[in-house]
PDB file of N, H, CA, C and O in Angstrom:
ATOM      1  N   MET A   1      99.417  88.815 137.700  1.00  0.00           N
ATOM      2  CA  MET A   1     100.129  88.171 138.765  1.00  0.00           C
ATOM      3  C   MET A   1     101.141  87.147 138.054  1.00  0.00           C
ATOM      4  O   MET A   1     100.783  86.494 137.074  1.00  0.00           O
ATOM      5  N   ASP A   2     102.395  87.048 138.594  1.00  0.00           N
ATOM      6  H   ASP A   2     102.686  87.578 139.391  1.00  0.00           H
ATOM      7  CA  ASP A   2     103.355  86.342 138.130  1.00  0.00           C
ATOM      8  C   ASP A   2     103.079  84.906 138.583  1.00  0.00           C
ATOM      9  O   ASP A   2     102.116  84.710 139.324  1.00  0.00           O
ATOM     10  N   ALA A   3     103.864  83.874 138.186  1.00  0.00           N
ATOM     11  H   ALA A   3     104.647  84.033 137.584  1.00  0.00           H
ATOM     12  CA  ALA A   3     103.881  82.498 138.720  1.00  0.00           C
ATOM     13  C   ALA A   3     103.811  82.179 140.152  1.00  0.00           C
ATOM     14  O   ALA A   3     103.023  81.426 140.725  1.00  0.00           O
ATOM     15  N   SER A   4     104.868  82.952 140.679  1.00  0.00           N
ATOM     16  H   SER A   4     105.508  83.564 140.214  1.00  0.00           H
ATOM     17  CA  SER A   4     104.885  82.823 142.419  1.00  0.00           C
ATOM     18  C   SER A   4     103.448  83.223 142.870  1.00  0.00           C
ATOM     19  O   SER A   4     102.849  82.495 143.661  1.00  0.00           O
ATOM     20  N   GLY A   5     102.913  84.300 142.413  1.00  0.00           N
ATOM     21  H   GLY A   5     103.400  84.891 141.770  1.00  0.00           H
ATOM     22  CA  GLY A   5     101.799  84.789 143.119  1.00  0.00           C
ATOM     23  C   GLY A   5     100.555  83.840 142.838  1.00  0.00           C
ATOM     24  O   GLY A   5      99.572  83.778 143.576  1.00  0.00           O
ATOM     25  N   LEU A   6     100.741  83.066 141.605  1.00  0.00           N
ATOM     26  H   LEU A   6     101.540  83.116 141.005  1.00  0.00           H
ATOM     27  CA  LEU A   6      99.469  82.215 141.505  1.00  0.00           C
ATOM     28  C   LEU A   6      99.669  80.959 142.287  1.00  0.00           C
ATOM     29  O   LEU A   6      98.703  80.342 142.737  1.00  0.00           O
ATOM     30  N   PHE A   7     100.899  80.569 142.459  1.00  0.00           N
ATOM     31  H   PHE A   7     101.683  81.070 142.094  1.00  0.00           H
ATOM     32  CA  PHE A   7     101.120  79.321 143.400  1.00  0.00           C
ATOM     33  C   PHE A   7     100.756  79.858 144.804  1.00  0.00           C
ATOM     34  O   PHE A   7     100.189  79.016 145.501  1.00  0.00           O
ATOM     35  N   LEU A   8     100.958  81.102 145.398  1.00  0.00           N
ATOM     36  H   LEU A   8     101.419  81.786 144.833  1.00  0.00           H
ATOM     37  CA  LEU A   8     100.643  81.343 146.529  1.00  0.00           C
ATOM     38  C   LEU A   8      99.216  81.366 146.736  1.00  0.00           C
ATOM     39  O   LEU A   8      98.752  81.074 147.838  1.00  0.00           O
ATOM     40  N   LEU A   9      98.421  81.720 145.680  1.00  0.00           N
ATOM     41  H   LEU A   9      98.798  81.957 144.785  1.00  0.00           H
ATOM     42  CA  LEU A   9      97.282  81.853 145.826  1.00  0.00           C
ATOM     43  C   LEU A   9      96.411  80.417 145.769  1.00  0.00           C
ATOM     44  O   LEU A   9      95.375  80.217 146.403  1.00  0.00           O
ATOM     45  N   LEU A  10      97.001  79.563 144.960  1.00  0.00           N
ATOM     46  H   LEU A  10      97.842  79.725 144.445  1.00  0.00           H
ATOM     47  CA  LEU A  10      96.485  78.080 144.870  1.00  0.00           C
ATOM     48  C   LEU A  10      96.675  77.318 146.174  1.00  0.00           C
ATOM     49  O   LEU A  10      95.781  76.622 146.654  1.00  0.00           O
ATOM     50  N   GLU A  11      98.056  77.500 146.814  1.00  0.00           N
ATOM     51  H   GLU A  11      98.783  78.065 146.424  1.00  0.00           H
ATOM     52  CA  GLU A  11      98.289  77.082 148.263  1.00  0.00           C
ATOM     53  C   GLU A  11      97.458  77.360 149.137  1.00  0.00           C
ATOM     54  O   GLU A  11      97.371  76.595 150.098  1.00  0.00           O
ATOM     55  N   THR A  12      96.573  78.573 149.060  1.00  0.00           N
ATOM     56  H   THR A  12      96.644  79.195 148.279  1.00  0.00           H
ATOM     57  CA  THR A  12      95.770  79.000 150.240  1.00  0.00           C
ATOM     58  C   THR A  12      94.143  78.483 149.992  1.00  0.00           C
ATOM     59  O   THR A  12      93.324  78.737 150.876  1.00  0.00           O
ATOM     60  N   LEU A  13      93.776  77.855 148.933  1.00  0.00           N
ATOM     61  H   LEU A  13      94.441  77.649 148.215  1.00  0.00           H
ATOM     62  CA  LEU A  13      92.614  77.420 148.781  1.00  0.00           C
ATOM     63  C   LEU A  13      92.327  76.361 149.859  1.00  0.00           C
ATOM     64  O   LEU A  13      93.049  75.453 150.271  1.00  0.00           O
ATOM     65  N   LEU A  14      91.089  76.718 150.201  1.00  0.00           N
ATOM     66  H   LEU A  14      90.502  77.455 149.866  1.00  0.00           H
ATOM     67  CA  LEU A  14      90.603  75.751 151.288  1.00  0.00           C
ATOM     68  C   LEU A  14      89.232  75.340 150.851  1.00  0.00           C
ATOM     69  O   LEU A  14      88.582  76.079 150.111  1.00  0.00           O
ATOM     70  N   ASN A  15      88.707  74.059 151.325  1.00  0.00           N
ATOM     71  H   ASN A  15      89.234  73.459 151.926  1.00  0.00           H
ATOM     72  CA  ASN A  15      87.363  73.645 150.804  1.00  0.00           C
ATOM     73  C   ASN A  15      86.826  72.842 152.300  1.00  0.00           C
ATOM     74  O   ASN A  15      87.475  72.256 153.166  1.00  0.00           O
ATOM     75  N   VAL A  16      85.520  73.081 152.171  1.00  0.00           N
ATOM     76  H   VAL A  16      84.993  73.557 151.467  1.00  0.00           H
ATOM     77  CA  VAL A  16      84.802  72.479 153.194  1.00  0.00           C
ATOM     78  C   VAL A  16      83.456  71.779 152.621  1.00  0.00           C
ATOM     79  O   VAL A  16      82.551  72.384 152.047  1.00  0.00           O
ATOM     80  N   GLU A  17      83.493  70.564 152.854  1.00  0.00           N
ATOM     81  H   GLU A  17      84.228  70.072 153.321  1.00  0.00           H
ATOM     82  CA  GLU A  17      82.620  69.611 152.247  1.00  0.00           C
ATOM     83  C   GLU A  17      81.460  69.261 153.053  1.00  0.00           C
ATOM     84  O   GLU A  17      81.604  69.178 154.273  1.00  0.00           O
ATOM     85  N   SER A  18      80.371  69.056 152.537  1.00  0.00           N
ATOM     86  H   SER A  18      80.254  69.124 151.546  1.00  0.00           H
ATOM     87  CA  SER A  18      79.208  68.334 153.016  1.00  0.00           C
ATOM     88  C   SER A  18      78.525  67.592 152.107  1.00  0.00           C
ATOM     89  O   SER A  18      79.010  67.567 150.975  1.00  0.00           O
ATOM     90  N   LEU A  19      77.305  66.844 152.346  1.00  0.00           N
ATOM     91  H   LEU A  19      76.911  66.864 153.265  1.00  0.00           H
ATOM     92  CA  LEU A  19      76.719  65.889 151.455  1.00  0.00           C
ATOM     93  C   LEU A  19      76.210  66.560 150.300  1.00  0.00           C
ATOM     94  O   LEU A  19      75.931  65.825 149.352  1.00  0.00           O
ATOM     95  N   SER A  20      76.005  67.930 150.147  1.00  0.00           N
ATOM     96  H   SER A  20      76.232  68.526 150.916  1.00  0.00           H
ATOM     97  CA  SER A  20      75.407  68.583 148.977  1.00  0.00           C
ATOM     98  C   SER A  20      76.207  69.826 148.544  1.00  0.00           C
ATOM     99  O   SER A  20      75.891  70.408 147.507  1.00  0.00           O
ATOM    100  N   VAL A  21      77.117  70.204 149.219  1.00  0.00           N
ATOM    101  H   VAL A  21      77.374  69.731 150.062  1.00  0.00           H
ATOM    102  CA  VAL A  21      77.885  71.530 148.942  1.00  0.00           C
ATOM    103  C   VAL A  21      79.473  71.350 148.979  1.00  0.00           C
ATOM    104  O   VAL A  21      79.958  70.589 149.816  1.00  0.00           O
ATOM    105  N   VAL A  22      80.110  71.891 148.275  1.00  0.00           N
ATOM    106  H   VAL A  22      79.716  72.508 147.595  1.00  0.00           H
ATOM    107  CA  VAL A  22      81.640  72.183 148.623  1.00  0.00           C
ATOM    108  C   VAL A  22      81.933  73.529 148.575  1.00  0.00           C
ATOM    109  O   VAL A  22      81.875  73.992 147.436  1.00  0.00           O
ATOM    110  N   ASP A  23      82.225  74.296 149.438  1.00  0.00           N
ATOM    111  H   ASP A  23      82.273  73.921 150.363  1.00  0.00           H
ATOM    112  CA  ASP A  23      82.562  75.571 149.678  1.00  0.00           C
ATOM    113  C   ASP A  23      84.083  75.687 149.509  1.00  0.00           C
ATOM    114  O   ASP A  23      84.878  75.129 150.265  1.00  0.00           O
ATOM    115  N   ILE A  24      84.434  76.459 148.451  1.00  0.00           N
ATOM    116  H   ILE A  24      83.787  76.912 147.836  1.00  0.00           H
ATOM    117  CA  ILE A  24      85.940  76.696 148.054  1.00  0.00           C
ATOM    118  C   ILE A  24      86.346  78.163 148.557  1.00  0.00           C
ATOM    119  O   ILE A  24      85.493  79.020 148.326  1.00  0.00           O
ATOM    120  N   GLY A  25      87.323  78.522 149.103  1.00  0.00           N
ATOM    121  H   GLY A  25      88.016  77.826 149.291  1.00  0.00           H
ATOM    122  CA  GLY A  25      87.709  79.805 149.386  1.00  0.00           C
ATOM    123  C   GLY A  25      89.419  80.075 149.863  1.00  0.00           C
ATOM    124  O   GLY A  25      90.219  79.146 149.973  1.00  0.00           O
ATOM    125  N   SER A  26      89.692  81.225 150.056  1.00  0.00           N
ATOM    126  H   SER A  26      89.042  81.979 149.966  1.00  0.00           H
ATOM    127  CA  SER A  26      91.036  81.559 150.283  1.00  0.00           C
ATOM    128  C   SER A  26      91.147  82.619 151.418  1.00  0.00           C
ATOM    129  O   SER A  26      90.346  83.550 151.507  1.00  0.00           O
ATOM    130  N   ASP A  27      92.222  82.423 152.313  1.00  0.00           N
ATOM    131  H   ASP A  27      92.873  81.667 152.241  1.00  0.00           H
ATOM    132  CA  ASP A  27      92.162  83.452 153.364  1.00  0.00           C
ATOM    133  C   ASP A  27      93.151  84.618 153.016  1.00  0.00           C
ATOM    134  O   ASP A  27      93.495  85.410 153.893  1.00  0.00           O
ATOM    135  N   LEU A  28      93.627  84.718 151.665  1.00  0.00           N
ATOM    136  H   LEU A  28      93.348  84.075 150.952  1.00  0.00           H
ATOM    137  CA  LEU A  28      94.440  85.855 151.297  1.00  0.00           C
ATOM    138  C   LEU A  28      93.431  87.074 151.298  1.00  0.00           C
ATOM    139  O   LEU A  28      92.285  87.005 150.853  1.00  0.00           O
ATOM    140  N   PRO A  29      94.070  88.320 151.917  1.00  0.00           N
ATOM    141  CA  PRO A  29      93.336  89.386 151.894  1.00  0.00           C
ATOM    142  C   PRO A  29      92.875  89.903 150.407  1.00  0.00           C
ATOM    143  O   PRO A  29      91.875  90.613 150.309  1.00  0.00           O
ATOM    144  N   TYR A  30      93.504  89.589 149.455  1.00  0.00           N
ATOM    145  H   TYR A  30      94.316  89.011 149.535  1.00  0.00           H
ATOM    146  CA  TYR A  30      93.239  90.303 148.208  1.00  0.00           C
ATOM    147  C   TYR A  30      92.219  89.239 147.351  1.00  0.00           C
ATOM    148  O   TYR A  30      91.644  89.595 146.322  1.00  0.00           O
ATOM    149  N   ALA A  31      92.101  88.023 147.876  1.00  0.00           N
ATOM    150  H   ALA A  31      92.567  87.734 148.712  1.00  0.00           H
ATOM    151  CA  ALA A  31      91.388  86.890 147.128  1.00  0.00           C
ATOM    152  C   ALA A  31      89.887  87.627 146.845  1.00  0.00           C
ATOM    153  O   ALA A  31      89.456  87.621 145.692  1.00  0.00           O
ATOM    154  N   GLY A  32      89.228  88.161 147.758  1.00  0.00           N
ATOM    155  H   GLY A  32      89.578  88.166 148.695  1.00  0.00           H
ATOM    156  CA  GLY A  32      87.871  88.754 147.356  1.00  0.00           C
ATOM    157  C   GLY A  32      87.859  89.792 146.271  1.00  0.00           C
ATOM    158  O   GLY A  32      86.934  89.868 145.463  1.00  0.00           O
ATOM    159  N   PHE A  33      88.815  90.524 146.265  1.00  0.00           N
ATOM    160  H   PHE A  33      89.566  90.463 146.921  1.00  0.00           H
ATOM    161  CA  PHE A  33      89.095  91.497 145.270  1.00  0.00           C
ATOM    162  C   PHE A  33      89.176  90.954 143.795  1.00  0.00           C
ATOM    163  O   PHE A  33      88.588  91.444 142.831  1.00  0.00           O
ATOM    164  N   LEU A  34      90.073  89.764 143.783  1.00  0.00           N
ATOM    165  H   LEU A  34      90.551  89.365 144.566  1.00  0.00           H
ATOM    166  CA  LEU A  34      90.048  89.049 142.542  1.00  0.00           C
ATOM    167  C   LEU A  34      88.767  88.524 142.135  1.00  0.00           C
ATOM    168  O   LEU A  34      88.397  88.712 140.976  1.00  0.00           O
ATOM    169  N   GLN A  35      88.000  87.846 143.007  1.00  0.00           N
ATOM    170  H   GLN A  35      88.300  87.694 143.948  1.00  0.00           H
ATOM    171  CA  GLN A  35      86.688  87.263 142.887  1.00  0.00           C
ATOM    172  C   GLN A  35      85.790  88.162 142.351  1.00  0.00           C
ATOM    173  O   GLN A  35      85.249  87.959 141.264  1.00  0.00           O
ATOM    174  N   ASP A  36      85.561  89.274 143.117  1.00  0.00           N
ATOM    175  H   ASP A  36      86.000  89.440 144.000  1.00  0.00           H
ATOM    176  CA  ASP A  36      84.459  90.160 142.868  1.00  0.00           C
ATOM    177  C   ASP A  36      85.009  91.450 142.269  1.00  0.00           C
ATOM    178  O   ASP A  36      84.211  92.384 142.194  1.00  0.00           O
ATOM    179  N   GLY A  37      86.137  91.624 141.872  1.00  0.00           N
ATOM    180  H   GLY A  37      86.785  90.865 141.933  1.00  0.00           H
ATOM    181  CA  GLY A  37      86.351  92.807 141.220  1.00  0.00           C
ATOM    182  C   GLY A  37      86.436  94.060 141.996  1.00  0.00           C
ATOM    183  O   GLY A  37      86.082  94.005 143.174  1.00  0.00           O
ATOM    184  N   THR A  38      86.878  95.248 141.483  1.00  0.00           N
ATOM    185  H   THR A  38      87.166  95.293 140.526  1.00  0.00           H
ATOM    186  CA  THR A  38      86.864  96.551 141.995  1.00  0.00           C
ATOM    187  C   THR A  38      86.513  97.562 141.002  1.00  0.00           C
ATOM    188  O   THR A  38      86.345  97.303 139.810  1.00  0.00           O
ATOM    189  N   GLU A  39      86.396  98.842 141.579  1.00  0.00           N
ATOM    190  H   GLU A  39      86.532  99.053 142.547  1.00  0.00           H
ATOM    191  CA  GLU A  39      86.154  99.728 140.600  1.00  0.00           C
ATOM    192  C   GLU A  39      87.082  99.847 139.413  1.00  0.00           C
ATOM    193  O   GLU A  39      86.724 100.222 138.296  1.00  0.00           O
ATOM    194  N   ASP A  40      88.428  99.461 139.790  1.00  0.00           N
ATOM    195  H   ASP A  40      88.720  99.157 140.697  1.00  0.00           H
ATOM    196  CA  ASP A  40      89.521  99.642 138.411  1.00  0.00           C
ATOM    197  C   ASP A  40      89.804  98.288 137.963  1.00  0.00           C
ATOM    198  O   ASP A  40      90.668  98.160 137.096  1.00  0.00           O
ATOM    199  N   MET A  41      89.253  97.325 138.387  1.00  0.00           N
ATOM    200  H   MET A  41      88.551  97.429 139.091  1.00  0.00           H
ATOM    201  CA  MET A  41      89.602  95.899 137.964  1.00  0.00           C
ATOM    202  C   MET A  41      88.420  94.758 137.758  1.00  0.00           C
ATOM    203  O   MET A  41      87.886  94.293 138.766  1.00  0.00           O
ATOM    204  N   PRO A  42      88.097  94.400 136.704  1.00  0.00           N
ATOM    205  CA  PRO A  42      87.036  93.578 136.666  1.00  0.00           C
ATOM    206  C   PRO A  42      87.088  92.382 137.349  1.00  0.00           C
ATOM    207  O   PRO A  42      88.221  92.003 137.649  1.00  0.00           O
ATOM    208  N   ALA A  43      85.905  91.499 137.762  1.00  0.00           N
ATOM    209  H   ALA A  43      84.985  91.807 137.519  1.00  0.00           H
ATOM    210  CA  ALA A  43      86.020  90.331 138.501  1.00  0.00           C
ATOM    211  C   ALA A  43      86.548  89.287 137.582  1.00  0.00           C
ATOM    212  O   ALA A  43      86.308  89.350 136.377  1.00  0.00           O
ATOM    213  N   ARG A  44      87.316  88.249 138.147  1.00  0.00           N
ATOM    214  H   ARG A  44      87.511  88.198 139.127  1.00  0.00           H
ATOM    215  CA  ARG A  44      87.615  87.221 137.426  1.00  0.00           C
ATOM    216  C   ARG A  44      86.782  86.099 137.388  1.00  0.00           C
ATOM    217  O   ARG A  44      86.059  85.969 138.375  1.00  0.00           O
ATOM    218  N   LYS A  45      86.686  85.217 136.470  1.00  0.00           N
ATOM    219  H   LYS A  45      87.274  85.323 135.668  1.00  0.00           H
ATOM    220  CA  LYS A  45      85.912  84.070 136.293  1.00  0.00           C
ATOM    221  C   LYS A  45      86.326  83.001 137.507  1.00  0.00           C
ATOM    222  O   LYS A  45      87.487  82.740 137.823  1.00  0.00           O
ATOM    223  N   TYR A  46      85.353  82.544 138.004  1.00  0.00           N
ATOM    224  H   TYR A  46      84.410  82.755 137.748  1.00  0.00           H
ATOM    225  CA  TYR A  46      85.655  81.871 139.348  1.00  0.00           C
ATOM    226  C   TYR A  46      86.593  80.609 138.849  1.00  0.00           C
ATOM    227  O   TYR A  46      86.235  79.887 137.919  1.00  0.00           O
ATOM    228  N   LEU A  47      87.536  80.463 139.394  1.00  0.00           N
ATOM    229  H   LEU A  47      87.826  81.050 140.150  1.00  0.00           H
ATOM    230  CA  LEU A  47      88.541  79.182 139.069  1.00  0.00           C
ATOM    231  C   LEU A  47      88.595  78.888 137.657  1.00  0.00           C
ATOM    232  O   LEU A  47      88.598  77.729 137.243  1.00  0.00           O
ATOM    233  N   GLY A  48      88.649  80.190 136.687  1.00  0.00           N
ATOM    234  H   GLY A  48      88.646  81.132 137.023  1.00  0.00           H
ATOM    235  CA  GLY A  48      89.000  79.890 135.484  1.00  0.00           C
ATOM    236  C   GLY A  48      87.726  79.410 134.803  1.00  0.00           C
ATOM    237  O   GLY A  48      87.868  79.044 133.637  1.00  0.00           O
ATOM    238  N   TRP A  49      86.644  79.357 135.269  1.00  0.00           N
ATOM    239  H   TRP A  49      86.529  79.655 136.217  1.00  0.00           H
ATOM    240  CA  TRP A  49      85.513  78.595 134.645  1.00  0.00           C
ATOM    241  C   TRP A  49      85.036  79.490 133.718  1.00  0.00           C
ATOM    242  O   TRP A  49      85.073  80.688 134.000  1.00  0.00           O
ATOM    243  N   ASN A  50      84.617  79.142 132.711  1.00  0.00           N
ATOM    244  H   ASN A  50      84.587  78.169 132.482  1.00  0.00           H
ATOM    245  CA  ASN A  50      83.975  79.818 131.498  1.00  0.00           C
ATOM    246  C   ASN A  50      83.169  78.985 130.580  1.00  0.00           C
ATOM    247  O   ASN A  50      83.063  77.776 130.789  1.00  0.00           O
ATOM    248  N   ASP A  51      82.640  79.513 129.656  1.00  0.00           N
ATOM    249  H   ASP A  51      82.726  80.494 129.485  1.00  0.00           H
ATOM    250  CA  ASP A  51      81.601  78.713 128.657  1.00  0.00           C
ATOM    251  C   ASP A  51      82.415  77.498 127.951  1.00  0.00           C
ATOM    252  O   ASP A  51      81.917  76.392 127.738  1.00  0.00           O
ATOM    253  N   ALA A  52      83.631  77.841 127.648  1.00  0.00           N
ATOM    254  H   ALA A  52      84.035  78.740 127.821  1.00  0.00           H
ATOM    255  CA  ALA A  52      84.597  76.911 127.067  1.00  0.00           C
ATOM    256  C   ALA A  52      85.001  76.013 127.739  1.00  0.00           C
ATOM    257  O   ALA A  52      85.210  74.981 127.102  1.00  0.00           O
ATOM    258  N   THR A  53      85.285  75.960 129.216  1.00  0.00           N
ATOM    259  H   THR A  53      85.115  76.798 129.734  1.00  0.00           H
ATOM    260  CA  THR A  53      85.817  75.059 129.996  1.00  0.00           C
ATOM    261  C   THR A  53      84.811  74.453 131.055  1.00  0.00           C
ATOM    262  O   THR A  53      85.186  73.484 131.715  1.00  0.00           O
ATOM    263  N   PHE A  54      83.497  75.006 131.252  1.00  0.00           N
ATOM    264  H   PHE A  54      83.193  75.793 130.716  1.00  0.00           H
ATOM    265  CA  PHE A  54      82.656  74.264 131.954  1.00  0.00           C
ATOM    266  C   PHE A  54      82.158  72.959 131.697  1.00  0.00           C
ATOM    267  O   PHE A  54      81.853  72.195 132.613  1.00  0.00           O
ATOM    268  N   PRO A  55      82.045  72.619 130.286  1.00  0.00           N
ATOM    269  CA  PRO A  55      81.807  71.186 129.942  1.00  0.00           C
ATOM    270  C   PRO A  55      82.910  70.315 130.470  1.00  0.00           C
ATOM    271  O   PRO A  55      82.608  69.270 131.047  1.00  0.00           O
ATOM    272  N   VAL A  56      84.240  70.685 130.308  1.00  0.00           N
ATOM    273  H   VAL A  56      84.486  71.533 129.840  1.00  0.00           H
ATOM    274  CA  VAL A  56      85.396  69.535 130.922  1.00  0.00           C
ATOM    275  C   VAL A  56      85.213  69.506 132.334  1.00  0.00           C
ATOM    276  O   VAL A  56      85.154  68.384 132.837  1.00  0.00           O
ATOM    277  N   TYR A  57      85.109  70.516 133.100  1.00  0.00           N
ATOM    278  H   TYR A  57      85.157  71.428 132.691  1.00  0.00           H
ATOM    279  CA  TYR A  57      84.916  70.537 134.541  1.00  0.00           C
ATOM    280  C   TYR A  57      83.816  69.630 134.784  1.00  0.00           C
ATOM    281  O   TYR A  57      83.995  68.712 135.584  1.00  0.00           O
ATOM    282  N   GLU A  58      82.619  69.773 134.159  1.00  0.00           N
ATOM    283  H   GLU A  58      82.473  70.518 133.509  1.00  0.00           H
ATOM    284  CA  GLU A  58      81.430  69.126 134.346  1.00  0.00           C
ATOM    285  C   GLU A  58      81.677  67.503 134.076  1.00  0.00           C
ATOM    286  O   GLU A  58      81.041  66.719 134.780  1.00  0.00           O
ATOM    287  N   GLN A  59      82.412  67.086 133.265  1.00  0.00           N
ATOM    288  H   GLN A  59      82.929  67.723 132.693  1.00  0.00           H
ATOM    289  CA  GLN A  59      82.602  65.704 133.105  1.00  0.00           C
ATOM    290  C   GLN A  59      83.636  65.065 134.101  1.00  0.00           C
ATOM    291  O   GLN A  59      83.587  63.903 134.503  1.00  0.00           O
ATOM    292  N   LEU A  60      84.635  66.060 134.455  1.00  0.00           N
ATOM    293  H   LEU A  60      84.675  67.004 134.128  1.00  0.00           H
ATOM    294  CA  LEU A  60      85.483  65.553 135.376  1.00  0.00           C
ATOM    295  C   LEU A  60      84.653  65.215 136.896  1.00  0.00           C
ATOM    296  O   LEU A  60      84.819  64.233 137.620  1.00  0.00           O
ATOM    297  N   LEU A  61      83.861  66.202 137.064  1.00  0.00           N
ATOM    298  H   LEU A  61      83.726  67.000 136.476  1.00  0.00           H
ATOM    299  CA  LEU A  61      83.158  65.987 138.387  1.00  0.00           C
ATOM    300  C   LEU A  61      82.231  65.033 138.337  1.00  0.00           C
ATOM    301  O   LEU A  61      82.000  64.375 139.351  1.00  0.00           O
ATOM    302  N   LEU A  62      81.496  64.780 137.065  1.00  0.00           N
ATOM    303  H   LEU A  62      81.684  65.314 136.241  1.00  0.00           H
ATOM    304  CA  LEU A  62      80.583  63.648 137.095  1.00  0.00           C
ATOM    305  C   LEU A  62      81.413  62.356 137.153  1.00  0.00           C
ATOM    306  O   LEU A  62      80.941  61.365 137.709  1.00  0.00           O
ATOM    307  N   GLY A  63      82.572  62.336 136.624  1.00  0.00           N
ATOM    308  H   GLY A  63      82.956  63.141 136.172  1.00  0.00           H
ATOM    309  CA  GLY A  63      83.484  60.963 136.677  1.00  0.00           C
ATOM    310  C   GLY A  63      83.948  60.734 138.095  1.00  0.00           C
ATOM    311  O   GLY A  63      84.086  59.593 138.535  1.00  0.00           O
ATOM    312  N   TRP A  64      84.217  61.933 138.887  1.00  0.00           N
ATOM    313  H   TRP A  64      84.105  62.860 138.529  1.00  0.00           H
ATOM    314  CA  TRP A  64      84.570  61.576 140.295  1.00  0.00           C
ATOM    315  C   TRP A  64      83.600  61.307 141.328  1.00  0.00           C
ATOM    316  O   TRP A  64      83.859  60.849 142.440  1.00  0.00           O
ATOM    317  N   ILE A  65      82.291  61.672 140.814  1.00  0.00           N
ATOM    318  H   ILE A  65      82.081  62.045 139.910  1.00  0.00           H
ATOM    319  CA  ILE A  65      81.049  61.414 141.602  1.00  0.00           C
ATOM    320  C   ILE A  65      80.854  59.828 141.415  1.00  0.00           C
ATOM    321  O   ILE A  65      80.610  59.080 142.362  1.00  0.00           O
ATOM    322  N   ALA A  66      80.981  59.434 140.178  1.00  0.00           N
ATOM    323  H   ALA A  66      81.180  60.041 139.408  1.00  0.00           H
ATOM    324  CA  ALA A  66      80.806  57.951 139.930  1.00  0.00           C
ATOM    325  C   ALA A  66      81.778  56.996 140.330  1.00  0.00           C
ATOM    326  O   ALA A  66      81.398  55.845 140.544  1.00  0.00           O
ATOM    327  N   LEU A  67      83.055  57.318 140.472  1.00  0.00           N
ATOM    328  H   LEU A  67      83.364  58.253 140.298  1.00  0.00           H
ATOM    329  CA  LEU A  67      83.932  56.496 140.989  1.00  0.00           C
ATOM    330  C   LEU A  67      83.915  56.912 142.629  1.00  0.00           C
ATOM    331  O   LEU A  67      84.570  56.170 143.361  1.00  0.00           O
ATOM    332  N   GLY A  68      83.474  57.622 143.018  1.00  0.00           N
ATOM    333  H   GLY A  68      82.941  58.225 142.424  1.00  0.00           H
ATOM    334  CA  GLY A  68      83.471  58.065 144.461  1.00  0.00           C
ATOM    335  C   GLY A  68      84.508  58.541 145.105  1.00  0.00           C
ATOM    336  O   GLY A  68      84.502  58.634 146.332  1.00  0.00           O
ATOM    337  N   ASP A  69      85.613  58.930 144.301  1.00  0.00           N
ATOM    338  H   ASP A  69      85.618  58.854 143.304  1.00  0.00           H
ATOM    339  CA  ASP A  69      86.861  59.519 144.985  1.00  0.00           C
ATOM    340  C   ASP A  69      87.621  60.273 143.722  1.00  0.00           C
ATOM    341  O   ASP A  69      87.151  60.330 142.586  1.00  0.00           O
ATOM    342  N   GLU A  70      88.734  60.773 144.089  1.00  0.00           N
ATOM    343  H   GLU A  70      89.116  60.727 145.012  1.00  0.00           H
ATOM    344  CA  GLU A  70      89.723  61.423 143.361  1.00  0.00           C
ATOM    345  C   GLU A  70      90.307  60.788 141.948  1.00  0.00           C
ATOM    346  O   GLU A  70      90.754  61.487 141.038  1.00  0.00           O
ATOM    347  N   ARG A  71      90.234  59.441 141.921  1.00  0.00           N
ATOM    348  H   ARG A  71      89.871  58.873 142.660  1.00  0.00           H
ATOM    349  CA  ARG A  71      90.754  58.692 140.802  1.00  0.00           C
ATOM    350  C   ARG A  71      90.294  59.179 139.301  1.00  0.00           C
ATOM    351  O   ARG A  71      91.029  59.153 138.313  1.00  0.00           O
ATOM    352  N   ALA A  72      88.975  59.613 139.327  1.00  0.00           N
ATOM    353  H   ALA A  72      88.378  59.635 140.129  1.00  0.00           H
ATOM    354  CA  ALA A  72      88.480  60.140 138.219  1.00  0.00           C
ATOM    355  C   ALA A  72      89.251  61.479 137.556  1.00  0.00           C
ATOM    356  O   ALA A  72      89.133  61.803 136.375  1.00  0.00           O
ATOM    357  N   LEU A  73      90.019  62.151 138.495  1.00  0.00           N
ATOM    358  H   LEU A  73      90.115  61.887 139.455  1.00  0.00           H
ATOM    359  CA  LEU A  73      90.631  63.347 138.231  1.00  0.00           C
ATOM    360  C   LEU A  73      91.913  63.027 137.584  1.00  0.00           C
ATOM    361  O   LEU A  73      92.515  63.956 137.045  1.00  0.00           O
ATOM    362  N   LEU A  74      92.463  61.731 137.557  1.00  0.00           N
ATOM    363  H   LEU A  74      91.974  60.976 137.994  1.00  0.00           H
ATOM    364  CA  LEU A  74      93.896  61.423 136.993  1.00  0.00           C
ATOM    365  C   LEU A  74      93.687  61.061 135.717  1.00  0.00           C
ATOM    366  O   LEU A  74      94.639  60.753 134.999  1.00  0.00           O
TER     367      LEU A  74
END
């Protein structure tokens, strides 16, 4: 996917929040294929998370929760 395709996908990300859950998704028709893979294409890691990046995301999220808003992400 070239950069323009990536930005199109990022612009379509939607989130629905509750007290205990944040659902993130996209309404692009091919988003599910990227997430789940196909017979000819392996599934991609969700939002780029992997064993190396998970601790970074975890610390960002914990900081965000501690501050109570998005300032922890800056």
